[in-house]
C-alpha positions, 0 to 999 in steps of 0.5 A: 239621197242625191236628187238626180233631178236637181243636178245638171250633167255638168254638175254631176261631172263636177261632183265626180271629179271633186270626189276624185280630187279628194281621193288623190289628195288623201282627204276623202270624206267617205260620204254616204257610207253609214247606217243612216244612208243604208236605211235611206237608200233601202226603199229606192235608188237615185244615183247621180251617175252611171259608171261603165268601167273596166273590171280591173280590181284597182278601179273600185269606182266608189273609192276612187271617186269618194262616193257612197251608197246610192251615188253611182250605178256601176257597170263593169266588164274587162276592157269596158267592152259592150254587149246587150246586157251592158247597154240595157244596164246603162239605159236603165240607169238613165231612163229609169233611174234618171242619172244625168251623167254616163261615164266610160272609165278606162285606165293605164296598164289595161290588160284587155288593151295590152292583150289586144295590141299583142294579138293585132301585132303577132296574130296570137289567139286568146283562149276561151271567151277572152277572145271575145273581149279581144275582138271587141277591143280590136277596132280601138287598137286598129284606130290607134295604130292607124293614127300612128300612136305608140304610147299606152296612154294614147291607146287607152284614150282611143279605146275610151273614145271609141266606147263613148261613140259606140254607146251613142251609136247603138243606144237610141235611149242614150243618144236622145237623152244627150240630144235633149240635154238631160244626160251627158256621156263622157270618157275618163282615163284613170292613172293607177299610180297617182289616182287621177281621172282625166277627161278624154271624151265628152258628149254634151257636158254643157261646155264648148270644146276647149273649155276647162271643165275642171275650173270649178273643181278645185285642183281636179285633174282634167284634160279636155280633148281637142 
């Protein structure tokens, strides 16, 4: 089982990005998916990352990052919108399981973001509890509109950054873990067509702004925010 105590936040991110690179290039290792791993992880878990992503069926976390049983503690909601249950789950992954990395994962062609953009533009009301999802994505869409963005990728990146900020603003557990350097919170966007994950936001990944975090990951597709 991966020992989270031996991985720094940066090393955890590099491990995740290396797995994505294997997936993109068509040479996945499918690690930790055999009977031995199943037996090994049965008594306890020690994931190296908490992944909070969109529920989109095309974002199967362990597949696109080429990981296996016990590697990732995954929390998913439509549009990666947050609530008490989400925050509690992420805090559990960090404070109880000791994961050194929290990843917010968005993606292009996100239905939740598209529905919110339409609602903001024409005032249409979404049905049922979908309305709650739209309401929680609305601040991100408004911020992207205010910045003059028009491209889908910019709206997705803005929503990912907003979610990273929201997690740290609402969770003292996460903000303190980041402040002491035991955990990093980063935002990635995923491209459905080619399978690449790109960095768009980060709260202490042990690197200065502008540093290419993919330098140590052969061929990993990484874009560091300005």
